[in-house]
N, C-alpha and C positions, 0 to 999 in steps of 0.2 A: 402304388405308393399310398400308404395310409395318410389320413388327415393330419395326425400328429407329426409324422415325419415331414409332411409338406409344410406345416406351420413352422417346424424347427428350421428347415432349410430356408424358408422365406425370411425368418428372423435373422438368420446368419447372414444372408445376402444383404438385407437392409442395414444391419449393423456395420458390415464391412464397407458398404457404400457410404454410409454416414461418416465413418472414420476416414475414408478416403477424401471426402469433401472437406473435412476439417483439416486434415494434413495438407491437402493441396492449397487451401486458403492460407494456412500458416506459412507454407513454403513460398507462396506468391508474395505475401507481405514481407517476409524476411529477404527474399531475393531483390525486391524493389528497393528496400532500404539499404541493403548491403551494396548492391550494384551502383546505386546513385550516391550513396553516402561515403563509400570507401575512397573514391577519387578526390573528395574534398576534405577528408579527414587527415589532418597533419598535426604536428606538434604545436605550431603557432595557433591553430584553431582551438586547441585544448587549453593552452597556457596563457593566452592573451585575452584581454578584455576588448570590447568593440571600440574602434576609433571613430572619429567624427564622420567619416564617409563609409562606414561599415555597411550600412543598409542600402548603399548605392553601388556596391561592388568594391569598396576600399578594403584596407587592411584591418587586422584585429581578429578576435576570436570570441569564444563563448564561455570563457572561464568564469565570468560573473554568473551565468546561468547554471553552470555545473555546480559551483560551490553554493549558490543560492538554493538549488534543489536539494543538495545534501544537507545543508543547515536546516532547511525547512522540514525535510523528511525525518531526520533524526530527532529534531525538537518535537515535532508533532507525535512521533511514535512514542517517545519517552513520556510525553504528557498523557497520551491515550493509555499507555501501559500503567501509569500511576493511578489513573481513574478506573481503568477496566479490570485490572487484576483483583483489587479488593471487591469489585462488584461480582466478579465470577466466583470468588471464594465465598462470598455471602450467599449467592444463589445455590452453590453446591453444598455448603455446610449447614446453613440455617433455614433455607427455604426451598430445598431441592424439589420436593414433590407437592408443594403448595400451589394454590390457584394463583397467588401473587407471582410466583416464579414463572408460571405458564403465561401470564399476561405480559410480563417483562420480556420473556423470550419472543413472544409474538410481536411485540412492538419493535424489538431489535431487528426481527426479520423484515418488518415493514421499512424501517430506517435503512436497512441494507439495500433495499430496492429503490430508495429515493434517489433521483438524479443528483449528481454532485453540484449542479448549478443552483439547486435549492439550498444546499449547505452554504454555497458561496453567497447567495442572497441573504440568508439568515446571518452569516458572519458579517456581511456588510452593514446590515441593520444594527447588529450588536456593536460593531465598531463605531458607528455614528452615535449610538446611544451613550457609549462610554467616553465619547470625545476623542477617540483615537484616530490616527491617520493611517493610510495604507503603509504597512510595515511588515517586517519579518515576523514580529510577535503576533500581529493580527492574522497573518497567513498560517502560523503555527497553530493558533487556537482553532481556526476554521478547519484546517486539514485534520487536526486531532478529533474534532467532532465527526468528520467524514470517516475517519478510521475506526472510531469507537465501536460501532455495530459489527464491523468486520472482525475486529480483534476479539471482542467479547464472545461472539457466537463461535468463533474458531476455538478459543480456549475452553468455552463452556462444553462443547461437544467432547473434548478430550477429557475434561475433569469428570464428566458424567460417566465415563467409562472406567473410572477408578472404582474398584469394588467397595461396596458399603461395609463389607466385613472388616476392612482395614480401619474404618471409623470405629466400629464396635471394639476392636482389639485395642485401639488407642484410648478409648474411653475407659475400657476395663483396666488399663494400666494407670489410670488417674489423670490423664491429660484432659485439658479443657477443649472446648470447641475451637477456640482461637489457635491453640497449640496444634490441634489436629489439622486444621486448615492449612497452617503455614508449614509445619514440619512433616506432615504425612501426605495430604492431598496435593499440595503445591509441588512437593518433591517428586511425587509420582507423575505429575503432569508437566514437568519441566520441558520435555521435547515438544509438547503441544503449545506451551507458552511461547517458546522460541519461534516455532513455526507461525503461530498467530501474529506475533509481533513483526516478523519479517514479511509475512504476507501483507499485513497492513502497510508496512513501509513501502513495499513495491507498488501498492495501489495508490498511496498518497503521493509518492514522488512523481508518478506519471499522470497526475490529474491536473487539468488546466482550469476547468470551470470553477472549482472551489477557491482558487487563489486569484481569479481574474480581477476581482474588485477589492481584495483585501491585502494581498502581498505587494501589489503595485508592480512596477518594472523599472529597472535602472541599468545603466551600462557599467555601474561600479559594483564592486564586491562589498556586501554589507558588513559594517564593522560593529554594529550594535543591533539590538532587537527593535529599536525604534526607527531604523532606516528601512526603506523599501528594498525588496529583493527580487531579482530576476529568477525565473525558473525555466528549465528546459522546454516543457510543453508550450509556454508562452513565447519563448524564443523561436521555436519551430513555427508557431502560428504567425508571428510578426514577419519572419523571414519568408515564409511561403506567400505572404500577401504582397510582396514587392514584385515589380515587373522585371527585375534583373535576374537573369538565369544563374549567374554566379552566386547570388545571395540565396536563391532557391536551392542550389546544390548544397550550400552550407546548411540549409534547413535539414536536408537528408543526413548530413554529417552529424548534426545535433540529435536527430532521431536515432541514428546508429549508436551514439553515446548513451542515450537514454535506454535503448534496448539492452545494451551491454550491462548497464547498471542493474536493470531489473533481472537480467539473466544471472548475474553474479549473486544477487540477493536470493534468487530462487535456488541456485546450487548450494549456496551457503546454508540456506534453511534445511535442505535435505541432509547435508553433511553433518551439521550440528545436531539435528534431531537423531540421526543414527548414532552419533558418538555419545550424546547425552543419554540416549535410551539404554546404553549398556549399564548405566549406574542406577537404573530404575528397577526396583525389586517387584 
């Protein structure tokens, strides 16, 4: 056997083994959550808020955490999209190959790797500086900062794949750079924009550290942006910290709900990208 064939076979075996480890780890995590969470998952757990003795094994549910997570995730994603999309369009249209764009992309990569607890600490500092209290609004702002690098880099990678010849054709027809960015580049990158937004939503809704000090926690469903909001990650954390087995089982039920939300988001991202991609020329 030649050296090239030996290296090829070695790479094949190593890749297959690595894939097997990843699949086995994922299967173990899902099996643990499903096996322990399915038995405690019921209609009352999803639709009711915690009662007074909930954390000692009493009645109630996690509806406050489910709705709080959804409110926070949607609000943060919309805020991040409102900031991130113009940023990406500027990088692609006005500064695509400049040194400034390279520096910005490098900084975004660094921010992508920053632990979420750092964003939480910064959000807490900003909240104190602005005189705010722990609330849904403070959590949205913090999670939006956490989502921004993820969303921008995901959309930027897609927009950079749009051929520059389309820009030249648009300019040749008399369009301005702004019109080209919105009507040509953004249209071609719609599947990537949707994927980036849903990817950021999935990351934001499942993070606990970034909202630990900013969103607060409450057994009620928030009725305004100034009220504190519970989230599923924190609900899981608090329930797992109790010595009562029934409450710990509910934590696995909450984890199963969170996994289902992230799974639905991931599937929706793929389906929407495929359908929207049909209308891209």
